[in-house]
C-alpha positions as CSV (number, residue, x, y, z in Angstrom):
1,M,119.9,137.3,105.0
2,M,118.3,135.2,102.3
3,N,116.7,137.3,99.6
4,S,113.2,136.9,98.5
5,V,113.9,134.4,95.7
6,S,116.2,132.3,97.8
7,Y,113.7,132.2,100.6
8,Q,111.0,130.9,98.2
9,M,113.3,128.1,96.9
10,H,114.2,127.3,100.5
11,S,110.6,127.1,101.6
12,R,109.6,125.0,98.8
13,S,112.4,122.6,99.3
14,S,111.6,121.2,102.6
15,D,108.3,119.9,102.0
16,P,108.1,116.4,103.1
17,L,104.8,115.3,101.5
18,R,105.8,116.1,97.8
19,L,106.8,113.2,95.8
20,D,109.8,112.7,93.8
21,K,109.3,113.8,90.2
22,R,110.6,110.7,88.8
23,C,108.3,108.6,90.9
24,L,105.2,110.6,89.7
25,S,106.2,110.2,86.0
26,L,106.5,106.6,86.8
27,R,103.0,106.5,88.1
28,F,101.8,108.0,84.8
29,V,103.3,105.1,83.0
30,F,101.8,102.5,85.4
31,A,98.5,104.3,85.0
32,F,98.4,103.9,81.3
33,F,99.4,100.3,81.4
34,A,97.0,99.6,84.3
35,V,94.0,100.8,82.2
36,A,95.2,98.8,79.2
37,T,96.0,95.7,81.1
38,I,92.8,95.6,83.1
39,A,90.7,96.1,80.0
40,I,92.4,93.5,78.1
41,S,92.6,91.0,81.0
42,A,89.2,91.5,82.7
43,P,87.7,88.3,81.8
44,L,90.9,86.5,83.0
45,V,90.7,88.2,86.6
46,L,86.9,88.0,87.2
47,H,87.5,84.7,89.1
48,I,90.1,86.4,91.3
49,S,89.0,87.1,94.9
50,L,88.5,90.8,95.8
51,G,90.3,90.1,98.9
52,S,93.8,89.6,97.2
53,G,93.8,93.1,96.0
54,L,97.0,95.3,96.3
55,N,96.9,99.2,96.8
56,A,98.3,101.4,94.2
57,A,98.9,104.9,95.3
58,R,96.8,107.7,94.2
59,V,97.6,111.3,94.5
60,S,95.6,114.2,95.0
61,N,96.1,117.9,95.8
62,S,95.5,118.8,99.4
63,R,92.8,121.4,98.6
64,S,90.7,118.7,97.1
65,I,91.6,115.7,99.5
66,S,88.3,115.7,101.5
67,P,86.1,115.4,98.4
68,L,88.3,112.5,97.2
69,I,88.0,110.7,100.5
70,R,84.3,111.0,100.5
71,R,83.9,109.9,96.8
72,R,86.7,107.4,97.0
73,T,87.7,108.3,93.6
74,S,91.1,107.0,92.3
75,P,93.1,109.5,90.2
76,L,96.6,108.5,89.4
77,I,97.4,112.0,88.1
78,P,99.1,114.4,90.6
79,L,97.4,117.7,91.1
80,N,100.0,120.1,92.4
81,G,99.1,123.2,94.1
82,Q,101.0,126.2,95.9
83,H,100.0,128.0,99.2
84,R,100.9,131.7,98.9
85,H,101.1,134.4,101.6
86,G,101.7,138.1,100.5
87,G,102.9,136.8,97.0
88,Q,105.6,134.5,98.6
89,V,105.4,130.7,98.6
90,A,104.6,129.7,102.0
91,M,106.2,126.7,103.9
92,A,103.7,124.3,102.4
93,G,105.0,124.9,99.0
94,R,103.8,122.3,96.6
95,R,102.2,119.3,98.4
96,D,101.2,115.9,97.1
97,V,99.2,113.6,99.3
98,I,99.1,109.9,99.1
99,T,95.9,107.7,99.6
100,T,95.1,104.3,98.1
101,T,92.6,102.6,95.9
102,P,92.4,98.7,95.2
103,I,93.9,97.1,92.0
104,T,93.8,93.3,91.8
105,L,97.3,91.7,92.4
106,S,96.8,89.7,89.1
107,S,96.6,92.9,87.2
108,L,99.6,94.3,88.8
109,S,101.3,91.0,88.0
110,L,100.5,91.5,84.3
111,L,101.9,95.0,84.3
112,Q,105.2,93.5,85.1
113,L,105.1,91.8,81.6
114,F,105.8,95.3,80.2
115,K,109.4,95.9,80.4
116,I,110.1,99.5,81.2
117,P,113.8,100.5,81.1
118,G,115.8,102.1,83.9
119,E,114.1,102.9,87.3
120,A,110.7,102.4,85.8
121,Q,111.2,98.6,86.3
122,A,110.8,99.2,90.1
123,R,107.4,99.3,91.8
124,S,106.5,102.1,94.0
125,R,107.0,101.6,97.8
126,S,103.3,102.3,98.3
127,D,102.5,99.3,96.0
128,V,104.9,96.8,97.4
129,S,104.7,97.6,101.1
130,L,101.1,96.6,101.3
131,L,102.4,93.0,101.0
132,S,104.1,93.0,104.2
133,A,102.8,96.1,106.3
134,D,104.1,96.4,109.7
135,P,100.9,97.3,111.7
136,V,102.6,98.5,115.1
137,S,101.9,102.2,115.7
138,D,102.9,102.6,119.3
139,P,105.8,104.8,119.4
140,K,107.3,103.1,122.5
141,E,106.9,99.7,121.0
142,L,108.6,100.9,117.7
143,L,111.6,102.3,119.7
144,R,112.0,99.0,121.7
145,R,112.0,97.0,118.3
146,A,114.5,99.4,116.8
147,I,117.1,98.7,119.6
148,P,119.9,97.1,117.5
149,V,120.4,93.8,119.7
150,T,118.9,90.4,119.5
151,D,118.5,88.4,122.6
152,P,116.0,85.4,122.5
153,T,114.9,85.7,126.1
154,L,114.4,89.5,126.0
155,D,112.6,89.1,122.6
156,Q,110.3,86.5,124.0
157,L,109.4,88.7,127.0
158,Q,108.8,91.7,125.0
159,E,106.5,89.8,122.5
160,K,104.2,88.4,125.1
161,L,104.1,91.5,127.3
162,Y,103.0,93.5,124.1
163,T,100.6,90.7,123.1
164,M,98.7,91.6,126.3
165,S,97.7,94.9,124.5
166,K,95.2,92.9,122.5
167,S,93.2,92.3,125.8
168,I,93.3,96.0,127.0
169,I,90.8,98.2,125.6
170,G,89.6,101.8,126.5
171,G,91.4,105.2,126.8
172,L,91.0,108.7,125.5
173,V,91.4,108.5,121.8
174,T,90.1,106.2,119.0
175,R,91.6,103.0,118.1
176,D,94.0,102.7,115.2
177,T,92.0,99.9,113.3
178,R,95.1,98.9,111.4
179,D,97.0,97.8,114.5
180,S,95.4,95.0,116.3
181,N,98.5,94.7,118.6
182,T,98.3,98.4,119.8
183,V,96.3,99.6,122.9
184,I,93.8,102.1,122.2
185,G,95.3,105.2,120.7
186,T,98.2,106.0,118.5
187,T,100.4,106.6,121.4
188,G,99.0,104.0,123.8
189,I,96.6,104.7,126.6
190,D,97.4,107.7,128.7
191,S,98.5,106.5,132.2
192,A,95.5,108.7,133.6
193,A,92.8,107.5,131.1
194,A,89.5,106.5,132.5
195,G,87.5,103.7,131.1
196,I,90.2,101.2,130.4
197,K,88.8,97.5,130.5
198,I,90.1,94.1,130.2
199,S,88.6,92.1,127.6
200,S,90.3,88.8,128.2
201,A,91.5,88.2,131.6
202,G,92.5,84.5,130.7
203,D,95.0,85.7,128.0
204,I,96.6,88.2,130.3
205,R,96.9,85.7,133.1
206,S,98.4,83.2,130.9
207,L,100.9,85.6,129.2
208,A,102.0,87.0,132.6
209,S,102.6,83.5,133.9
210,E,104.7,82.5,130.8
211,C,106.8,85.7,131.4
212,K,107.2,84.9,135.1
213,N,108.4,81.3,134.1
214,I,110.8,82.9,131.6
215,V,112.4,85.2,134.2
216,N,112.5,82.4,136.7
217,S,114.3,80.0,134.4
218,Q,116.5,82.4,132.4
219,G,117.0,85.3,134.6
220,E,120.4,84.4,136.1
221,T,121.9,83.7,132.7
222,L,120.4,86.8,131.4
223,A,122.0,88.9,134.1
224,Q,125.4,87.4,133.4
225,T,124.9,87.9,129.5
226,I,124.1,91.6,130.1
227,S,126.8,92.1,132.7
228,T,129.4,90.7,130.3
229,A,128.4,93.3,127.7
230,Q,129.1,96.2,130.2
231,P,132.5,98.0,130.6
232,K,135.0,95.9,132.7
233,N,135.3,98.7,135.2
234,S,131.6,98.5,136.0
235,G,132.6,95.6,138.4
236,G,129.5,93.8,140.0
237,K,127.3,97.0,139.6
238,A,126.1,95.7,136.2
239,V,125.0,92.4,137.5
240,K,123.3,94.2,140.4
241,D,121.4,96.4,138.3
242,V,120.2,93.7,136.0
243,K,119.1,91.6,139.0
244,M,117.0,94.7,140.3
245,T,115.5,95.1,137.0
246,L,114.6,91.5,136.9
247,N,113.1,91.4,140.3
248,K,111.1,94.7,139.5
249,L,109.9,92.8,136.4
250,Q,109.0,89.6,138.4
251,D,107.0,91.8,141.1
252,N,105.0,93.5,138.2
253,L,104.1,90.1,136.7
254,E,103.0,88.7,140.0
255,N,100.9,91.8,140.7
256,I,99.2,91.5,137.1
257,I,98.3,87.8,137.8
258,S,96.9,88.9,141.3
259,L,94.9,91.7,139.9
260,V,93.5,89.6,137.1
261,G,92.4,87.0,139.8
262,S,90.7,89.5,141.9
263,G,88.5,91.0,139.2
264,P,90.4,92.7,136.3
265,N,87.6,95.3,135.8
266,E,86.7,96.2,139.4
267,G,88.1,98.8,141.7
268,G,90.6,100.3,139.0
269,N,92.3,97.1,138.5
270,A,92.2,97.4,134.7
271,K,94.2,100.7,134.8
272,K,96.7,99.1,137.3
273,I,97.2,96.1,135.0
274,Y,97.9,98.6,132.0
275,Q,100.3,100.6,134.0
276,L,102.2,97.5,135.1
277,Q,102.3,96.0,131.6
278,Q,103.7,99.3,130.2
279,E,106.4,99.6,133.0
280,S,107.2,95.9,132.4
281,L,107.8,96.6,128.7
282,D,110.0,99.7,129.7
283,L,112.0,97.3,132.0
284,V,112.5,94.9,129.0
285,G,113.5,97.9,126.8
286,S,116.1,99.2,129.3
287,M,117.7,95.7,129.5
288,K,117.9,95.6,125.8
289,E,119.9,98.8,125.8
290,M,122.0,97.5,128.7
291,R,122.8,94.4,126.5
292,L,124.7,96.6,124.1
293,A,128.3,96.4,124.7
294,K,129.0,99.6,122.7
295,F,127.5,101.7,119.9
296,P,126.7,99.1,117.2
297,F,128.6,100.7,114.1
298,E,131.2,103.2,113.0
299,V,129.7,106.3,111.4
300,P,131.3,106.7,107.8
301,S,134.5,108.8,107.9
302,E,133.0,111.6,105.7
303,Y,130.5,112.3,108.3
304,K,132.7,112.2,111.3
305,G,132.9,116.0,111.5
306,Y,129.1,116.1,112.1
307,D,127.7,116.0,115.6
308,K,126.5,112.5,116.3
309,L,124.2,111.1,118.7
310,L,125.7,107.6,119.9
311,G,122.6,106.3,121.7
312,R,119.3,107.9,122.7
313,A,118.3,111.0,124.2
314,V,115.1,112.3,125.6
315,A,113.9,115.9,124.9
316,V,111.0,117.8,126.6
317,M,109.4,120.4,124.4
318,K,107.2,123.2,125.7
319,I,104.9,124.8,123.1
320,R,102.9,127.9,123.8
321,T,99.4,127.6,122.2
322,K,95.8,128.5,122.9
323,D,92.9,126.4,124.1
324,E,89.5,126.0,122.3
325,G,88.5,129.3,124.1
326,G,91.5,131.3,122.9
327,K,93.1,131.3,126.4
328,P,97.1,130.8,126.4
329,L,98.0,127.4,127.0
330,V,101.4,125.6,127.3
331,E,101.5,122.0,126.1
332,T,104.4,119.7,126.8
333,L,105.6,116.9,124.6
334,K,108.1,114.2,125.3
335,L,110.3,113.1,122.4
336,V,112.8,110.2,122.3
337,I,115.6,110.9,119.9
338,D,117.2,107.8,118.4
339,G,120.8,107.8,117.6
340,Y,121.1,104.1,117.3
341,N,119.5,104.4,113.8
342,A,120.1,107.9,112.7
343,P,123.1,109.2,114.6
344,V,123.9,112.2,112.2
345,T,120.5,113.3,112.0
346,A,119.7,112.9,115.8
347,G,123.0,114.5,116.5
348,R,122.1,117.6,114.6
349,F,118.7,117.9,116.4
350,V,120.1,117.3,120.0
351,S,123.2,119.6,119.3
352,L,120.7,122.6,118.1
353,A,118.4,121.9,121.0
354,K,121.3,122.2,123.6
355,K,122.3,125.3,122.2
356,G,118.7,126.9,122.5
357,F,118.4,127.1,118.6
358,Y,114.6,126.2,118.7
359,D,113.7,128.1,121.8
360,G,111.1,130.9,120.8
361,M,110.7,129.5,117.2
362,E,107.3,129.5,115.8
363,I,105.4,126.5,114.2
364,Q,105.9,127.3,110.6
365,R,103.5,124.9,109.0
366,S,100.5,122.9,110.2
367,D,98.2,121.6,107.6
368,G,96.6,118.4,109.0
369,F,99.4,116.1,107.7
370,I,102.5,117.5,109.1
371,V,103.6,120.0,111.8
372,Q,106.9,121.6,110.8
373,S,109.3,124.1,112.4
374,G,113.1,124.8,112.4
375,R,113.8,127.5,109.7
376,K,115.6,130.4,110.9
377,D,116.5,133.1,108.2
378,G,120.1,133.9,107.8
379,V,121.4,130.6,109.3
380,S,123.3,128.4,107.0
381,M,124.5,125.0,108.1
382,S,126.1,122.0,106.5
383,K,123.5,119.9,104.8
384,L,122.8,116.5,106.3
385,P,123.0,113.2,104.4
386,L,119.8,111.4,104.0
387,E,120.2,108.7,106.7
388,I,117.9,105.5,106.6
389,M,118.4,102.4,108.5
390,V,116.8,99.4,106.9
391,E,115.7,96.4,108.9
392,G,118.3,93.6,108.7
393,D,121.3,96.2,107.9
394,K,124.1,96.8,110.2
395,T,124.6,100.5,109.2
396,P,122.4,103.2,108.0
397,T,122.1,103.8,104.1
398,Y,123.4,107.4,103.4
399,G,122.6,109.8,100.5
400,D,120.0,108.0,98.5
401,T,116.3,107.2,99.0
402,L,115.5,103.5,99.0
403,E,113.5,103.8,95.9
404,T,116.6,105.3,94.2
405,L,118.6,102.1,95.5
406,F,115.8,99.7,94.2
407,R,115.0,98.8,97.8
408,F,111.6,100.2,97.8
409,D,110.0,96.9,99.1
410,E,112.3,96.7,102.4
411,K,111.1,97.9,105.8
412,V,112.9,100.7,107.6
413,R,114.0,100.4,111.3
414,L,112.2,103.8,112.2
415,P,109.0,103.8,110.0
416,F,106.3,106.7,109.7
417,N,103.8,104.4,111.8
418,A,103.0,106.6,114.7
419,Q,101.5,109.8,115.5
420,G,104.2,112.3,116.1
421,T,106.9,110.5,114.1
422,L,109.7,113.0,114.1
423,A,111.8,113.5,110.8
424,M,114.2,116.0,109.1
425,A,112.6,118.0,106.3
426,R,114.5,118.3,103.3
427,N,114.3,119.2,99.5
428,V,112.6,116.3,97.7
429,D,114.8,116.9,94.6
430,D,118.0,116.5,96.8
431,A,118.3,113.7,99.3
432,N,121.2,115.3,101.0
433,S,119.6,119.0,101.8
434,G,118.4,118.6,105.4
435,D,119.7,121.3,107.8
436,T,117.8,122.5,110.8
437,Q,114.1,122.1,109.8
438,F,112.1,119.1,111.3
439,F,108.5,117.9,111.0
440,W,106.0,115.6,112.8
441,L,103.7,113.4,111.0
442,N,100.1,113.9,111.9
443,K,99.2,110.4,111.3
444,E,95.9,109.8,109.3
445,N,95.2,106.1,108.5
446,D,93.5,106.9,105.2
447,L,96.5,108.7,103.9
448,T,99.4,107.4,105.9
449,P,98.5,103.9,107.0
450,S,101.2,102.1,109.0
451,G,103.7,100.6,106.8
452,T,102.2,101.4,103.5
453,N,103.0,105.1,103.0
454,V,105.5,106.7,100.5
455,L,107.4,108.6,103.3
456,D,109.3,105.5,104.6
457,G,112.7,105.4,103.0
458,R,112.5,108.9,101.5
459,F,112.9,111.1,104.8
460,A,115.2,110.5,107.7
461,V,113.3,109.7,110.8
462,F,115.1,110.3,114.0
463,G,112.7,109.9,116.9
464,Y,109.1,109.5,118.1
465,T,106.7,111.7,120.4
466,V,105.9,109.3,123.2
467,E,103.9,111.7,125.4
468,N,101.0,114.1,124.2
469,A,101.4,113.4,120.6
470,N,97.8,114.2,119.9
471,V,98.7,117.9,120.9
472,L,100.1,118.0,117.5
473,R,96.8,117.9,115.9
474,R,95.8,121.3,117.5
475,L,98.8,123.3,116.7
476,K,98.5,126.2,114.4
477,V,101.1,128.4,112.4
478,G,102.2,131.0,114.9
479,D,102.2,128.8,118.1
480,V,105.6,129.1,119.7
481,I,108.1,126.5,120.8
482,E,109.0,127.9,124.2
483,S,111.8,125.6,124.9
484,V,113.4,122.3,124.0
485,K,115.4,120.7,126.9
486,I,117.5,117.5,126.6
487,V,116.6,115.9,129.9
488,E,118.4,112.4,129.4
489,G,121.1,111.1,127.1
490,A,123.1,114.4,126.6
491,Q,126.2,112.6,127.2
492,N,125.6,110.5,124.2
493,L,126.2,113.6,121.8
494,A,129.8,113.2,120.4
């Protein structure tokens, strides 16, 4: 059993929203030069358009974050706080929260004239990522884009089908205003949602027709290409499976065109169109996975003793909580665990879930920004390496944050873009200290905007919550994870 001191250290070590100390020191330096440079260069930058601004990170303590949002102040000085229960440091530990304030691009460029040695030469991820933010916050689309295969036909189909989302409005939750491509809601529209409407029937008809033409002209070639990637002993089954999938996709597209023509917002047609679009995207995603001949890379030999998920798995998690009236309530979350991009991290979670490790465990932190669980006193496991897959790389980066590697401006394959993003907790002073604790991101656009937050490249994302992610906003410390069941993909655990 851990003693009180070790427990305190352990609790503080797995706080995913505390910044790296070196990064914070760097921010002090930038703050000083920012003030000096802006003062000196003010006449020079008056003609610069305010629209060309770049966001620089500001850091504030969680207890004062609400007033900061209201006042839109912009302190660059971190205010660290601790949360204590009974004299011990709680799971929250020290927490720093990132939000943003504008600074002109010209001023930032002038800052680069000051040559600061070592790591200080690198700009923070929160500064640079705003230049090329990825706005997609739909978890299913993020997962489809993260499948490590490139096929021009499937990519075209996926792009056109997803673009239909611009013409679908309505649903149960508020639009993520940073994501013009995502249908209403951070997890898409619930299939049972009322009030879905079509804003541009012509666009949907045109996109569906284009997809239908692609299937008609490229379907046979695609079926042969995918079947070639399958094991030789699959015989003609692979071709048959692909053709069945393509036929189903073709039927969906014809139904979309028909429903649009008969009045897209009449008789529940809008909801049917949305469901057909989502089902069609799922079909394209399944064909992309079928297109993979084998797992795309070799896990480094030093990690071969770890459990690995060589593919994807689906987990169903039941959480016992209470409704607004205080009555017991069991909520069900559906998680997709991605071993394509984080095989070691995903393998740890799936292995523990299969053993029932998380069953009966309480939610140990819920503060509006993250929901965390997974700590069990007396349990010691081998530490996980930090595992980050960068877009364009063939294998993950192990052992270092991207900022440490001066790759702070590169996109990760599994970003913290979606409500319910699932990641491994760790000590922020030790990149390779993950064990059994995991957390979900409660996405807040002001604090964790898609593609522009400081979590990307610092914590290992290994999946997304694809159903009921907004339940996470209501969870409290003491709610209980009744069970975690791996319902698909268990055979991918090696």
